N, C-alpha and C positions, 0 to 999 in steps of 0.2 A: 229736288224732291226725292224722297225715299220711295222708289217705284215697287212697292210691295202690293200685295192683294189689297184692293181698295177698301174692303170692309175689315181689315185686320185691325184688332183693337189696340195695337201697339204693345208697349211693354207694360201690361197691366200688373200692378203690384198688390201685395197683400196689405191688410190694414196695419200689421205690425211694421212693415217697411215703411209705409207712410208716416207712422208714429215716430219712428226712429229719425226720419228726416226732419219731421216737425220739430223735434227736440233740439237738434243741431241748429236750426235756423235762429233760435232765440239767442244763442250765444253770439251769432253773427250780427244781429240787429242791435248795434251798440247805442243807437240813439232812440231806442224804443220808447223811453219815458221822457223824452225832451220835446217840448213844443217848440216849433219854429214859426216865425212871423214873416209873412211875405206880403208886399204890395205889388199887384199886377195891374199895369196900365195898358188899355187898349185904345188906340187912336185910329178912327176910321174916317177916311175921306173918299167921297165918290168924285172922280175926276171928270167924267163925261155926264153932264146932267141934261135932263129932258123932262120938263114939267115938274110934277111933285116927286120928291125923292124920299124914300124910306129906308131906314137902316135898322137892323136888328143885331144885337150882340148878346151872347150868353152871359148871364150873371154867374158869379161863383155860387156853388151849391147852397140852396136856401134852407136846407134841413141840416141839423147837427148830426154828425156821425163820430164814431170813435177815432177816426183819422183826420177829420177836418171840422173846424168851426169857422164860420164866415162872420167876420166882425162888422163888415160894411160893404155894400155895393153902392157907389155914388156915380153920378153921371152929369155931363154938361153938354149942351148943344146951343151955340148962339144962333138966333134967328129962326130956331125950330121949337118944336115941342117934344117932350120925352117923358115916358113913364115906364114903370116895370109891371109886367104882367106875370103872375105866379100860378103854377100848378103844383100843388103840394104832393100829389101821388107820384110825381117823377122828380121832386125837388127841383123843379124847373123854374128859373127866372129868365124872363125875356125882357131885356132893355129895348124899347121900341121908340125910335125917333122919327119924326116927319118934318121935312122942310118944304116950304112953298117954292114955286117956281122962281128962279133968279137968285135964290139964296145959296151961298156956298155951303154944301152939306159936309159938316165935320162933327163927329160924335166922339167924345172921350169918356171912357168908363174906367173907374178905379175900384178894384176889389181888394180888400184887406182881409186876410185870412190867417189862421194858425193851423199848422198841421203836426201830425205825430205819426211815426212809423207804426204800422198795423200788423199784428201777427195774431193768428188763432191757434192756440195749442190743441191739436187734435188728440193728444194723449190724455187730456183731462175733460171728462164729461161734466159739464155744469147743468144748472137748472135750465130747463127748455125755455128759450126766450119767447116772449109773447109775440105773436103775429096774427093779425086778424085774417079772417077768411077772404075779405075783400082784397087785402095786400097780397096774400098768397096767389089769388086768382089773377090779380093784375100782372104779376111777374111770371105767370105761366101762359099768358095769352099769346097768340100768334100776332105778328105785325106784318106789314106789307112785304118786307124783305126778310123776315124771320118767321116762316111758317113752321108749324110743328106737326104736320101731317105728311103723307106721301114719303118721298125719299128721306126727309129729315127724320120722321118717326122710325123708318125701317133702319136707318143707319144707327140711330141712338140705340134701338133694340139689340141690334148685332154687337155694338161696342159694349153694352152693359150686360150681355148674356153671361150668367154665372155669378154675378154680383149679388150680395145679400143685403147690403146697408146703403144708405144715402152717401156716405163717405166713400165707399167703394165705387159707387156709380159716378160721383163726381170726379173721383181720381182717375177712373178708367177713361172718361171723356177727355180730361186733361192730357193724359198720356197719349191718347190716340192722336189728338191735335198736334202735339209736339212731334210725334213720330211721322205723321203723314202730310203735313202742310209744309210750306215754305214761305219765307218772306220774299216778295217780288219787288226789287228796287224800281222797276219801271211802273208800278202802280201809282196813279196820280193821288196826291194828297194822302189821306189815310185809307183810301179804299171806299167802296160803296156798301158793303155789308149784305150783298145779295146771296144768301147762302144756298138757296135752292139752285141757282145757276152754278155755284161752285160744285155742288154735289152731282148735279145732273151732267155737267161738262167734264167732271173729274179734274178740273183745273183748281187745285187746292192752294194756289199761290195768292198772295195779296199782302195787305198790311194790317194794322192793328183793328180797324173797323171791320175787316173781313174775318180775320182769324178768331178774334174774341167775340164777334157776332155768331160765328159758327159754334163756339163754346156755349154761348147763351141759348141758341136754338136747339142744340142737341140736349142740353140739360133740361130745357122745358119740355122737350118731346119725351124725355125720360121721367117726367113728373117732378123735377126739381125746380122750384122757383129760382130764377136767375135773371140778372140784369147787366146791360152794358153800363159802364160809368164813363161818361165822356169828359175829357179834360185836357190839360196842358202841362208839360214839364216845366218846372220853374227854377230848378237849380241843378247843379251837377250831382252825379251820384257819389255818395260817400262810402260806397261798398265796392269800389274798384272797377266799375263798369263804365267805360267811356261812352258806350253806345246807349246807355240808359239814363242819360241826363242831359240837361242843357249845356251848351258849350260856352254861353255868355249870358249877359243880362238881357239880350235881345232874343225873345223866344217866339218870334212871329211864326215860325214853321215848326214849333215843338208840340203841336196837338198830339194827344195820345189817348186812346180808348182802352180802358181796362174792364174787368168783369168781376161779378161777385155771384156766389151761388149760396142759397139758403139751405142749411143743413140742420135738422132737429138736433137739439141739445148744444148747439154751437152758434146758431144765428147766421148772420151774413159772414161768409168766408171769402177773402179776397183771392183771386187767381189771375194769372196773366201769361197764358201759353204763347201769346203773340210776341211778347218781349224775350221768351226763350229762343224763339226763331230769330229775333233781332240780334241777339248775342251770337248765334251761330253765323249769321251773314256778316255782321258789321264789326264785332269786337276784333281789335287788331290781332293777328294779321289778316283776319277775315276768312270766311268759309270754313269755320271750325267744324269738326265732326261732333256728333252727339255724345261720343265717348270722351270728349275733351273735358279736363277737369273744370275749367271755367263754365263751361255749358252745363255740366252735371250739377254744379253748385247753383246756377241760376235755376235750373229745372226743379231742384229740390225746394229752393227758396220761394219760388213764384207760385206754388200751390200752398196757400195759407198765409201769405204775407206780401206786404207791399212796402217799399221804401217811399216815404211821403216827400220826395223832391218834386212833387206834382200837385196840381190843384184840380179838384173835381168841379165840373159845371152841372151836370144833371144825368138822369137815367132815361131820358125821353127818346121815343120813336114817333115817326109819322107826325112831325111837328108842324102845325098850322101857324104861320107867322101872322101876328095880329095887323089887320088892315092890308094884307097882301092880296094882289090880284092873281098870284101864281099858285102853284101846287104846293103842298106841304113838302118839308124837307125830311129825308129819311132820318136824320139825326141832327142835333144842333150843337156843333162844336166849332164851327167857323163863323165869323161875322158875315151877315147876308145884307144884300141891298137890292133895291129895285127903283127904276124910274118909269116914266111914261112909255119907254121903249121896252120895258120888261125887266125880268130878273137878271142881275148881273152874275157873272161867273166869279165866285169868291176866291178863286185861285188865279185870276187874271189880273196882274199888276198894271196893265195898261189903262183899264177902265175902272178899276176898284183897288184902292190902295188901303192897307192898314198895317199897323206896327203894334206889336205887343212886347212890353218889357216887364221884367220881374226883378224886384229888389228885395233882398232879405234884410230885416231889421232885427231889433232886440229879440233874443230868444226868451221864451218863457218856460221855466221848469215846472213840471207837473207831476 
């Protein structure tokens, strides 16, 4: 971690610098207009059963976006019942299965999607996209682990001091996170996203669900609608980053959370400061400085664009699992299950087993 003054705003940049970098990234996104088709299969089995067993799996994004169209979410569970519950405000689909006592609980989910690399050119101001007041308020709200008051509000105000536009605010928060956080390889899974704890403890380490949640919380506290986008990497990177793609068709541990911020005249803009810190830590030979050319390239590219070797699940927080006796989950990116003995640890392979595979098929040109 860069041990600078905690509230330092990092390397804040002018709009002209941000625009110059935005222009360069378009020449690098060589697959920008190419749709790619993927089938993602999730097979879940509960090994230690007790009474009724319930399994929940996130569906592929149920709303169409510029970067992803979901063609189908299908599912099968022999001996049980299954249905999909939707929440359109968060593009959330929950595939919920229930198995009676004595039945071997196995749920298989197939999601078929098409994706396209996404980039927003901040040098070109278009017609202001339409967004309802209700949608804006939804993505400005605090959640259990992403408050927008107290230390979060104070930090956001300090970071954005002296900025004049939404683009400047969004960029300042992004640069601050890149400068002041770090990826912690010891963090379990993708992290918890408890941003108040991160700021109060001054422990700004974590993984994607921590660092990008911090971006979302700071953006909301600064008055910018923002959202986490929970998903999974489904293919290798075609842009030269070994750390930013799946290494094989087996993507069981490839979950990754991204973020978007809503900017007037541009709409939803993709960002991913957590992946900049992943490049720093993991891109061979590892522990690259922020001044490294590959890091600088990622830093410029990941404010305003995403490579879509990744599938989105939803934007949801504080998710109540249908029929569950347990507490809501902070976010829904991993399969979940519960028996009469309680909620299982979704990262414990001894009692809860799942495998996720991704296969790319015929590409569509659009």
